LOSE-396489 format. One record per atom (N, C-alpha, C): x, y, z. Coordinates in steps of 0.02 Angstrom, whole numbers, plus 32768, in hexadecimal, padded with zeros to 4 digits. Layout:
<fidrens>
XYZ;...
</fidrens>
This chain:
<fidrens>
A014C1FAD3E8;A05BC1F9D3FE;A062C229D439;A080C212D470;A086C23AD4AD;A0BAC270D4A6;A0AFC2A7D4C9;A0E1C2DDD4CC;A11CC2C5D4F6;A159C2DBD4E7;A193C2C5D50D;A18CC2D1D559;A169C305D56C;A15FC313D5B4;A135C2DCD5D4;A104C2C3D5AF;A0DAC28CD5C7;A101C24AD5C5;A126C23FD58F;A14DC202D588;A181C1FBD5BF;A19DC233D5D4;A1D0C231D608;A1B4C211D647;A177C226D65B;A158C20AD697;A148C1C0D68D;A132C1AED652;A123C167D645;A162C13DD64E;A19AC155D632;A1D9C131D639;A1EEC12CD682;A1E4C162D6A8;A1F5C162D6EF;A1CBC12FD716;A18AC12FD709;A15DC100D72B;A172C0B9D71C;A181C0AAD6DD;A195C066D6CA;A1D7C053D6EB;A207C080D6EC;A247C072D70B;A240C066D756;A21BC091D777;A215C08DD7C0;A1EFC04ED7D6;A1C4C033D7AB;A19BBFFAD7BD;A1ADBFBAD799;A1E6BFBBD775;A1FDBF7FD753;A1CFBF67D71C;A1AEBF97D6FA;A17FBF86D6C5;A1A1BF88D681;A18FBF5AD656;A1A8BF5CD611;A17DBF8DD5E9;A191BF99D5AC;A16CBFC8D581;A125BFAFD573;A11ABF6ED575;A0D8BF52D566;A0ACBF48D5A4;A0C8BF51D5E0;A0A1BF47D61D;A071BF82D629;A039BF73D649;A007BFA7D658;A01DBFD0D694;A012C011D68F;A01DC03ED6C8;9FDBC044D6EE;9FDCC039D72F;9F9FC03BD758;9F98C07FD77B;9F5EC089D797;9F50C0C6D7BE;9F7FC0CAD7FA;9F8DC090D818;9FBAC08FD852;A000C0A7D840;A019C092D805;A05BC0A9D7EE;A05DC0F5D7E8;A02AC111D7CA;A027C15AD7BF;A022C17FD802;9FF8C166D82E;9FEDC187D86F;A02EC189D897;A054C153D897;A093C150D8BD;A0C3C185D8A4;A0CAC18DD862;A0FAC1BDD847;A0E5C205D854;A0A3C213D851;A08CC256D862;A09AC265D8AB;A08EC234D8D6;A09DC23CD91D;A0E6C24BD92A;A112C229D905;A15AC236D90B;A16AC27FD8FA;A14AC298D8C5;A155C2DDD8B1;A13DC30ED8E5;A102C301D902;A0E7C32DD936;A113C32BD975;A133C2F3D981;A160C2EDD9BB;A19FC319D9B3;A1ACC32FD976;A1E7C35AD969;A1D1C39ED94F;A198C3B6D967;A17BC3F4D94D;A1A3C432D964;A1BDC42FD9A0;A1E4C467D9BB;A229C44FD9D2;A257C47ED9D6;A299C472D9F5;A29DC49BDA35;A2B7C47BDA6A;A2BAC49DDAAB;A2FCC48EDACD;A318C4BEDAF2;A358C4B1DB16;A350C479DB49;A387C454DB51;A389C41FDB84;A3A3C43EDBC4;A378C445DBF5;A38CC462DC35;A393C4ADDC32;A3B4C4C8DC64;A3BCC510DC69;A3F4C529DC3C;A3EEC567DC24;A422C584DBF9;A441C5C3DC18;A428C5DADC51;A445C614DC72;A48DC607DC87;A4B8C636DC76;A4FEC631DC88;A527C604DC5B;A509C5EADC27;A52DC5BEDBF9;A53DC5E1DBB7;A56FC5C8DB93;A580C5E2DB51;A55DC5BADB1A;A54FC57ADB28;A52DC54FDAF8;A4FAC524DB1C;A4C8C50DDAF7;A494C4E2DB15;A47EC4AFDAE1;A46FC472DAF9;A455C43EDACC;A40AC445DAC3;A3F1C42BDA8C;A3A9C42FDA7D;A38DC3E9DA74;A34CC3E4DA7F;A328C3A5DA73;A2E5C3B5DA54;A2C6C382DA34;A285C38CDA15;A24EC38CDA49;A218C3B0DA39;A1E1C3B8DA68;A19FC3B5DA42;A16EC390DA5D;A12BC38EDA40;A103C3C6DA60;A105C3FFDA41;A0E5C43BDA5C;A0CEC468DA23;A08FC480DA28;A073C4A9D9F2;A091C4EFD9F1;A09AC50CDA2C;A0B0C552DA31;A0FAC557DA42;A119C58CDA29;A15FC598DA37;A16AC5D5DA61;A1A7C5E0DA75;A1BBC61BDA9B;A205C627DA8E;A214C653DA5F;A259C65DDA4A;A286C676DA82;A26AC69CDAB2;A292C6B6DAE9;A2ABC67DDB16;A284C647DB19;A297C60DDB40;A2B9C5D8DB15;A2C3C5E8DAD4;A2E5C5B9DAA7;A2B8C582DA8B;A276C58BDA8F;A247C55ADA73;A235C570DA2D;A256C552D9FB;A24FC567D9B5;A228C533D98D;A209C54AD957;A1ECC51CD927;A224C4F4D907;A220C4B2D908;A255C488D8ED;A25EC495D8A3;A29CC492D889;A2A8C4A0D842;A28AC46CD814;A279C431D82E;A25BC3FED803;A210C40AD7F6;A1F1C439D81A;A1ABC449D80F;A1A6C47BD7D6;A18DC465D79C;A18BC490D761;A14EC4BED768;A15AC4F3D78E;A127C524D79C;A14AC563D7B3;A125C599D7B6;A13FC5D7D7D5;A129C5D8D81D;A14AC602D845;A136C608D88B;A0EDC61ED891;A0D9C64BD865;A094C665D867;A061C62FD858;A073C5FFD82D;A044C5CCD816;A04DC58AD83B;A07AC587D86C;A089C548D88E;A04CC52AD8B0;A020C555D8CA;9FE4C53BD8EC;9FB7C515D8BD;9FB9C527D87C;9F8FC505D84B;9FA7C4BED83C;9FE9C4B6D832;A002C473D825;9FFBC447D863;A001C465D89E;9FF7C43FD8DC;9FB0C424D8E1;9F7FC450D8D8;9F39C43BD8DF;9F24C40DD8A7;9F3AC41AD86A;9F26C3F1D831;9F45C3ABD836;9F83C3A6D84C;9FA4C365D854;9F81C33BD889;9F6FC35BD8C0;9F4AC337D8F4;9F05C321D8DC;9EE6C34AD8B1;9EA6C337D894;9EADC2FBD866;9EE3C2F9D83F;9EEFC2C0D813;9EF8C280D83B;9F1BC285D874;9F24C24AD8A0;9EE0C230D8B6;9EB3C25DD8C8;9E70C248D8DE;9E49C228D8A4;9E51C244D868;9E2EC228D82E;9E4AC1E3D81C;9E8AC1D9D827;9EA8C198D818;9E8EC161D847;9E75C175D881;9E5AC144D8B0;9E15C12BD89C;9DF0C155D876;9DAAC142D866;9D9BC143D81B;9DC6C164D7F3;9DB7C16ED7AD;9DCFC137D77F;9DC4C142D73E;9DD9C113D70A;9E10C135D6E1;9E46C111D6D2;9E7FC130D6B0;9E6EC14BD66B;9E3DC12FD64B;9E2BC145D607;9DFCC182D607;9DE5C196D643;9DB6C1CED647;9DD8C20ED62E;9DB5C233D604;9DD0C270D5E6;9DBEC2ADD60F;9DEDC2DCD614;9DE0C31AD639;9E0CC351D61C;9DFFC38FD631;9E27C3C7D61A;9E6CC3C6D639;9E9EC3D9D611;9EE3C3DCD629;9EF1C422D642;9F06C427D680;9F14C469D69D;9F5FC478D69A;9F6DC4B8D691;9FB2C4CDD689;9FDBC4C1D6C9;9FB9C4BDD701;9FDCC4B4D741;A003C472D742;9FEAC43ED720;A00EC3FED720;A02BC3EDD6DB;A015C40FD6A7;A033C408D665;A04AC44ED650;A088C462D663;A09DC4A8D65E;A09FC4C6D619;A09DC49DD5E4;A09EC4BAD5A0;A05BC4B2D57E;A028C4A1D5A4;9FE5C49ED587;9FC4C4E3D58E;9F8CC4EDD56D;9F68C52CD572;9F2DC52DD543;9F0AC563D544;9ED0C569D518;9EE6C574D4D0;9EBBC560D4A1;9EC9C569D45B;9E88C57CD437;9E8DC591D3F9;9E52C5A2D3D2;9E2CC563D3BD;9DEBC564D3C6;9DC1C52CD3B0;9D8FC545D37D;9D80C51BD34D;9D53C52DD317;9D19C4FBD315;9CDCC515D30D;9CA1C4EAD30A;9C87C4E7D2C3;9C5BC4B7D2B6;9C3DC4B1D273;9C12C4EDD261;9BFBC510D294;9BD1C54BD287;9BFAC588D274;9C3CC581D278;9C67C5B8D264;9C7FC5E3D29E;9C6AC5D4D2DA;9C7EC5FCD314;9CC5C5E9D32A;9CE7C619D347;9D2BC60FD360;9D2CC61FD3AB;9D48C5F3D3D2;9D49C5FED41A;9D88C5E2D439;9D87C5DFD47A;9DC0C5C4D49F;9DB7C579D4A9;9DECC555D49B;9DEAC50DD4A6;9E1CC4F9D4DB;9E0BC4C9D503;9E38C4B0D536;9E4AC468D526;9E8AC456D52B;9E9FC411D51A;9E83C3DFD54D;9E74C3A3D534;9E5BC36ED55F;9E89C332D559;9E8CC309D58D;9EB5C2CDD58D;9E97C29CD5BF;9EAFC25ED5BC;9E98C22BD5EB;9EB5C238D630;9E96C219D662;9EAFC220D6A6;9EF7C206D6AB;9F07C1D1D686;9F4BC1B7D687;9F7DC1EAD66C;9F6DC20AD634;9F9AC23CD617;9FA1C279D645;9F6AC28DD664;9F6CC2C6D693;9F99C2B5D6CE;9F92C278D6E9;9FBBC263D721;A005C260D70D;A013C248D6D0;A058C245D6B9;A077C28BD6B4;A050C2BBD69C;A069C300D699;A077C31BD6DF;A04DC30AD70F;A058C320D753;A09AC303D76E;A0A7C2C4D75E;A0E5C2A3D774;A122C2C7D757;A120C2D6D715;A158C2F9D6F6;A163C33ED715;A12CC35FD728;A131C3A2D745;A14BC3A1D78C;A144C368D7AF;A156C364D7F6;A198C340D804;A1A7C30DD7DE;A1DDC2DED7F1;A222C2FFD7F6;A249C2E5D825;A28FC2FAD82B;A2BCC2D4D7FA;A2A0C2A0D7DB;A2C9C274D7AF;A2CBC28ED767;A2DAC2CDD760;A2E3C2ECD71E;A317C323D725;A33CC332D6F0;A36DC369D6F4;A34AC3ACD6FD;A35DC3D2D72F;A33CC411D73E;A36FC447D74E;A35BC486D746;A381C4BFD75C;A354C4FCD75C;A366C52FD782;A342C56ED77F;A362C597D748;A33AC5A6D713;A354C5C9D6D9;A347C614D6E2;A37AC63CD6D5;A374C684D6DA;A351C6A0D69C;A31DC6C8D6A6;A2F9C6E6D66F;A2F5C732D679;A2F9C756D642;A2F5C79FD645;A2ACC7B5D63D;A296C7E1D66A;A252C7FAD668;A252C845D674;A21BC866D662;A213C8ADD672;A212C8B4D6BE;A23AC8E0D6D7;A23DC8E8D71F;A275C8C1D740;A29CC89ED717;A2D6C87BD733;A2D5C831D724;A30EC810D72D;A314C7C8D71F;A2EDC79ED750;A2DAC763D73A;A2B5C734D764;A2D0C6EED755;A2BAC6BDD77A;A2CEC678D76E;A291C64CD765;A29AC615D742;A263C5E6D737;A27CC59FD73F;A258C577D765;A269C530D76B;A261C510D726;A296C4F0D70F;A299C4D6D6CB;A2B4C48ED6CC;A297C463D6A2;A2B0C41FD69C;A2C5C410D654;A2F0C3DFD64C;A309C3CBD60A;A2F1C385D5FD;A2CAC37DD5C7;A2ABC33CD5B6;A2BDC329D56F;A2DEC2F0D564;A2EEC2DAD520;A2B3C2B6D4FF;A2ACC2C0D4BE;A277C29FD498;A291C25CD47F;A292C22BD4AB;A2AAC1E8D49B;A271C1B6D4A0;A27DC17AD485;A24DC144D48E;A24DC12FD4D7;A217C110D4EE;A20FC0FED534;A24BC0D6D54F;A261C0A4D529;A298C079D541;A2D8C0A1D54A;A2E5C0D2D51C;A320C0FCD522;A318C12FD55A;A2DBC146D565;A2CEC174D59D;A2DAC151D5DF;A2C9C112D5E3;A2D5C0ECD621;A31FC0E8D630;A349C0DED5FC;A391C0DFD606;A3A9C124D61D;A38EC158D5FE;A3A1C19DD60F;A391C1AAD659;A356C197D66F;A341C1A3D6B5;A36BC17AD6E5;A378C13BD6D3;A3A1C110D6FE;A3E6C12ED708;A405C146D6D2;A447C165D6D7;A443C1A4D701;A40FC1CCD6F7;A408C20AD71C;A400C1FDD767;A3DAC1CAD778;A3D2C1B7D7BF;A415C1A4D7DE;A43EC180D7B9;A480C16DD7D1;A4ADC1AAD7D9;A4A8C1DBD7AA;A4D0C217D7AE;A4C0C23FD7EE;A480C241D7FF;A46BC267D83A;A486C249D87B;A496C209D879;A4AFC1E7D8B5;A4FBC1E7D8B8;A51CC203D886;A565C202D884;A583C234D8B7;A5C2C229D8C7;A5E4C254D8F7;A5E7C29DD8E1;A5EEC2A7D89F;A5F4C2EBD885;A5B3C312D889;A57CC2F0D89A;A53CC312D8A2;A529C31AD8EB;A557C30AD918;A548C308D960;A53EC34DD97F;A557C382D95D;A552C3C5D97B;A518C3EDD95F;A4EDC3CFD937;A4B6C3F4D917;A483C40ED949;A47CC3ECD982;A449C400D9B3;A467C42BD9EB;A49EC44ED9DD;A4BEC47BDA0D;A4B5C4C3D9F5;A49FC4EFDA22;A496C535DA10;A4BCC563DA40;A4CCC59FDA28;A4EEC5D1DA52;A4BCC5F0DA82;A4D7C60ADAB9;A4B0C632DAE8;A4D0C677DAEC;A4A9C6AADAE0;A4C2C6EFDAE1;A4A8C713DB1F;A4D1C740DB39;A4BCC768DB72;A4B3C7B0DB5B;A479C7CCDB68;A46AC811DB54;A48DC842DB83;A48AC883DB70;A4A9C8B6DB99;A489C8BBDBDE;A44BC8A5DBE2;A428C8A7DC23;A435C868DC4C;A45DC83ADC31;A46FC7FFDC57;A442C7C3DC4C;A411C7C9DC1F;A3E2C793DC12;A401C762DBE0;A3FEC721DBF1;A418C6EDDBC4;A3E2C6D8DB93;A3F6C6D3DB53;A3C5C6C1DB1F;A3E2C68ADAF2;A3C2C650DAF0;A3DBC619DAC6;A3CDC626DA7C;A3FEC616DA52;A3F7C61FDA0A;A3E9C5DCD9E8;A3D1C5DFD9AA;A3C0C5A2D986;A3FEC576D97D;A3F6C534D985;A42FC507D97D;A445C501D934;A47DC4E0D92A;A49CC4DAD8E8;A470C4B7D8B5;A440C48ED8CC;A417C467D89F;A3EEC493D86F;A3E4C4D2D881;A3BFC4FFD855;A3E7C510D816;A429C506D817;A451C50FD7DA;A44AC4D2D7AC;A435C49AD7C8;A42EC45CD7A3;A433C422D7D3;A40BC3EED7C9;A40BC3B5D7F7;A436C37CD7DE;A46DC38DD7BD;A49CC35CD7A4;A4E3C371D7B7;A513C344D7B6;A557C356D7CC;A574C391D7A5;A59AC3BCD7C9;A5BBC3F7D7AB;A589C423D786;A555C43BD7A7;A524C466D784;A544C4A7D76D;A52BC4C5D738;A54BC501D71D;A53FC53FD748;A56DC56ED746;A564C5ADD769;A534C5DBD744;A52CC5D0D704;A4FEC5F7D6DB;A4C7C5C9D6C0;A488C5DBD6CA;A451C5B0D6B5;A44FC5A7D66A;A469C5D8D644;A469C5D3D5FB;A493C598D5E3;A4C1C582D60D;A4EDC54AD5FB;A4D3C507D616;A497C508D632;A47CC4CDD653;A475C491D626;A45DC49BD5E9;A451C463D5BB;A491C43FD5A9;A4C6C464D59A;A506C444D588;A52AC42CD5C6;A51EC44BD600;A53DC434D63E;A522C3EFD650;A4E2C3E3D642;A4C5C3A1D64E;A4E8C36CD624;A4F3C37CD5E4;A516C34ED5B7;A55DC341D5CF;A57EC377D5E6;A5C2C370D600;A5C5C346D63F;A591C34DD669;A58EC326D6A7;A586C2DCD698;A55EC2CCD665;A555C285D651;A598C269D638;A5BAC292D60F;A5FBC27CD5F5;A62EC271D62C;A62EC29DD65E;A65CC296D697;A64BC258D6BF;A60AC24BD6C7;A5F3C211D6EE;A604C1D0D6CA;A60AC1D4D687;A61AC198D660;A65FC17CD66F;A689C1A3D692;A6CBC18BD6A5;A6C7C156D6DC;A68DC153D6FE;A683C120D732;A678C0DCD710;A6A1C0ACD720;A6A0C06BD6FD;A65CC049D701;A63BC04DD73B;A5FDC027D744;A5C2C043D71C;A5C8C081D704;A590C09ED6DE;A5A5C0B3D698;A5E3C0A7D685;A5FDC0C1D645;A5D5C0A9D609;A5C4C069D607;A59FC04FD5CD;A55AC06ED5C8;A538C077D601;A4F6C097D601;A4FDC0E0D5ED;A52FC103D607;A539C14AD5F7;A548C154D5AD;A573C12AD590;A583C130D549;A545C122D51E;A51CC0F3D534;A4DFC0E3D510;A4AFC11FD511;A4A8C13ED54B;A47CC178D551;A497C1B2D527;A4D8C1BFD52A;A4F5C1F5D503;A4E9C1EAD4B8;A4F2C1ADD4A1;A4E8C19ED45A;A49FC1AAD447;A470C19BD473;A429C1A4D464;A416C1EED45F;A43EC21AD47E;A42FC262D47F;A447C286D440;A46EC266D416;A487C286D3D9;A44CC298D3AB;A443C2D8D39F;A40EC2EFD371;A3C8C2EAD38E;A3C1C2D4D3CC;A37FC2CED3EB;A364C313D3FF;A325C31ED3F3;A306C35DD408;A300C35DD454;A31AC391D473;A318C399D4BC;A2E7C3D2D4CC;A2BEC3C8D4FE;A28EC3FBD513;A2A3C419D555;A2A6C45CD557;A2AFC480D596;A26BC49CD5A8;A24DC480D5DC;A208C490D5EE;A206C4B9D62E;A1E3C4F1D62C;A1D5C519D667;A18AC528D668;A173C544D69E;A12BC553D6A4;A118C585D66E;A0EBC571D642;A0D2C59ED60E;A0F5C599D5CB;A125C56DD5C3;A145C568D582;A17EC537D580;A199C52DD545;A1D1C4FFD53B;A1F9C515D4FE;A239C504D4FE;A264C50FD4C4;A287C4CDD4B4;A29FC4C7D477;A2BFC489D462;A306C496D449;A32FC464D44C;A373C467D431;A38AC420D423;A3C2C419D401;A3E0C3D7D3F6;A42BC3DBD405;A449C3A3D415;A491C39ED420;A4B2C387D3DF;A4E1C3ADD3C5;A508C398D38C;A532C35BD39F;A53AC32DD36F;A55CC2EED37F;A5A5C2F9D393;A5C5C32ED379;A60AC33BD38D;A60EC350D3D6;A5DCC375D3EE;A5DBC38AD434;A5CEC34ED461;A5A2C321D44B;A596C2E3D471;A5D7C2BAD476;A5FCC2B9D43F;A63CC294D440;A66DC2B3D471;A66DC2F6D477;A697C317D4A9;A683C301D4EF;A642C2F9D4FA;A62AC2E1D53B;A641C29AD547;A63DC270D513;A652C22AD51A;A69CC224D52A;A6C3C255D512;A70BC256D51F;A71CC275D563;A6E8C28CD586;A6F2C2ABD5C8;A710C2F0D5C5;A707C313D58D;A726C355D585;A6F4C38FD586;A6B3C380D588;A682C3B6D582;A679C3DDD5C3;A67CC3BDD5FC;A66FC3E0D63B;A6A2C419D646;A6E3C40BD63B;A714C43FD645;A70DC477D611;A6F3C466D5D6;A6E6C498D5A3;A6AEC4C7D5B9;A679C4ABD5D5;A641C4D4D5EE;A659C500D627;A681C4E5D654;A69CC50CD68B;A6C6C547D672;A6EEC53AD63E;A71AC56ED625;A6F3C5A8D604;A6B8C599D5E9;A68EC5CED5CD;A67CC600D604;A66CC5E6D63F;A659C613D676;A693C63FD68B;A6D0C626D687;A70AC64CD69E;A72AC676D667;A70AC67AD62D;A720C6A7D5F8;A715C6EFD60E;A745C71BD600;A73FC761D613;A736C78CD5D5;A6FDC7AED5D1;A6EEC7D8D598;A716C819D59A;A72AC830D55F;A751C86DD558;A728C8A9D56F;A746C8D4D597;A726C911D5B2;A6EBC904D5E0;A6E3C8C7D5F7;A6ABC8B8D623;A6C1C8A8D66B;A702C89CD673;A719C88BD6B6;A704C844D6C9;A70AC835D709;A6F9C7F2D720;A6ADC7E9D71F;A699C7ABD718;A652C79AD713;A62CC7ADD752;A5F2C7CCD748;A5C4C7DBD77E;A57FC7C0D76A;A557C7ADD79C;A517C78BD78E;A4E7C7B6D765;A4EBC7F8D76C;A4BBC823D749;A4D5C83DD706;A511C827D6F1;A52EC841D6B3;A50CC822D676;A4E8C84AD650;A4C1C831D617;A4EEC817D5DF;A52AC834D5D7;A557C81DD5A2;A56EC7D5D5AE;A57CC7C5D5EC;A58FC780D5FC;A554C751D5F3;A518C769D601;A4DDC73FD5F6;A4D4C730D5AC;A4DFC763D582;A4DBC758D539;A511C728D522;A54DC731D53D;A585C705D52A;A575C6BCD53B;A559C6B1D576;A547C66DD58B;A513C64FD55C;A4E3C677D547;A4AFC65ED519;A4CDC64AD4D6;A4FAC673D4BB;A518C664D47B;A54AC629D481;A56CC625D4BA;A599C5EDD4C5;A572C5ACD4C8;A53AC5ADD4EC;A510C572D4F2;A4F5C55ED4AD;A4E1C58FD486;A4C6C582D443;A4FCC562D416;A53AC57BD41B;A570C55ED3F4;A57EC516D40A;A57EC50AD44B;A58BC4C7D465;A555C496D450;A518C4AED447;A4E2C482D431;A4E2C476D3E6;A4E6C4ADD3C0;A4DFC4A8D377;A521C496D354;A558C4B4D36C;A59AC4A6D350;A59EC4B1D305;A582C4EBD2EF;A585C4FBD2A7;A5A3C541D29E;A5ACC554D25F;A5CFC593D250;A5ABC5D1D269;A569C5D8D25F;A547C614D27A;A54EC61AD2C6;A548C5E1D2E9;A54DC5E2D332;A594C5F3D348;A5C7C5DBD323;A60CC5ECD332;A618C636D328;A5FDC652D2F1;A606C699D2E3;A5E9C6C4D31B;A5AEC6B2D333;A58FC6D8D36A;A5B8C6D1D3AA;A5D3C696D3B6;A5FBC68AD3F2;A63BC6B4D3F1;A65DC6B7D3B7;A69CC6DBD3B1;A692C727D3A8;A653C73DD3A4;A646C784D39D;A658C7AAD3DD;A65EC786D414;A671C7A5D454;A6BDC7A5D459;A6D9C7E0D464;A722C7E4D470;A72FC7CED4B7;A75AC79DD4C0;A762C780D502;A7A6C75FD509;A7B8C754D548;A7F3C72CD559;A7D9C6E9D572;A7EBC6B4D54D;A7CFC672D55C;A7FFC647D585;A7E6C61FD5B3;A810C5EDD5D4;A829C5BBD5A1;A863C59ED5AD;A883C572D57B;A859C534D56B;A82CC520D59A;A804C4E3D58D;A7D6C4EAD550;A7C7C528D53D;A79CC531D502;A7BEC51ED4C1;A800C514D4C2;A822C4FDD485;A809C4B8D471;A7F4C490D4A1;A7D8C44DD492;A79BC455D466;A770C484D479;A732C48FD453;A740C4A9D40D;A76CC4DBD408;A77AC4F9D3C7;A79FC4C9D399;A7CEC4A4D3B4;A7F1C472D38C;A7C2C43DD371;A794C427D39C;A762C3F5D386;A738C410D34D;A723C44FD353;A6F9C46CD31F;A720C471D2DD;A75BC48ED2DD;A77FC49AD29E;A79AC45AD27F;A7A8C428D2A8;A7C2C3E9D28C;A78AC3BBD273;A750C3BED293;A71BC38ED282;A6E0C3AED25E;
</fidrens>
């Protein structure tokens, strides 16, 4: 049975090439999708940014970046900046192997293209214990590379706390659905990315230093590559659900959106970053809020909640970061322990949160 990260790429390949669940995936299909991912490896400003307040960005097929010039590792690349050279070289190597190799050929799986793989303990009949490395077929390895590279998945830069200060990690959200349901999920997501409300995702601010040097900042897409991305990364998972619910108001996609939302009830969702993954599920009541088009404004109101004795929200305020985590947990689980943790913060809430609380206490 394939891992959801691998299945996601399979569903994408089938959707992009008009293949049914029973059709064979060829080496050419895999190579094309890896190439698409490599074509979006970096983000770079369009034209000059000196003297401007904002600048548009475009994708770039480039191994190396330069943050001073605004050439950033794209958020869809599930890797760290330090390890980006590894996924670049390994993905290009897989393309070469697809030209001459056999899809059933087995090889070691590298963490650069399968971000949650790694060494494990191996045991021999002689009683020795050593390091074991996972192996997979060339097809499975290529599929993992596609999932790690493609822009056609929900992504955001997730804020993580580390010794020495906070950091960010490119993170994607992958549902554990059957292939046919995954194809619907990806199709809807592709349509969402083309909507008018997602048109500003590739726009970034330009800041001028005290010395007069102009420096482009990362575009909005790093908060999430879907309409109305959250201001706090901790709310990213529920913001995605809210965005789908909001998009369901469009008549031409409403039936597909409602179908996708229904499939996500109780489904295990994977948040994958380089070196690890976490799982969560959407409570069916929260999915229903999304279907009613009420979840997005609820998520927004969480961000504008003002904590007692904390003043207005600032990016480095750890109390607000904790609040966002507990709010996200309550929105996902929708149970009594999660509610208790959420209400443990003394705060002044925007009135839109009454929708959430009324739904919980009534249902």
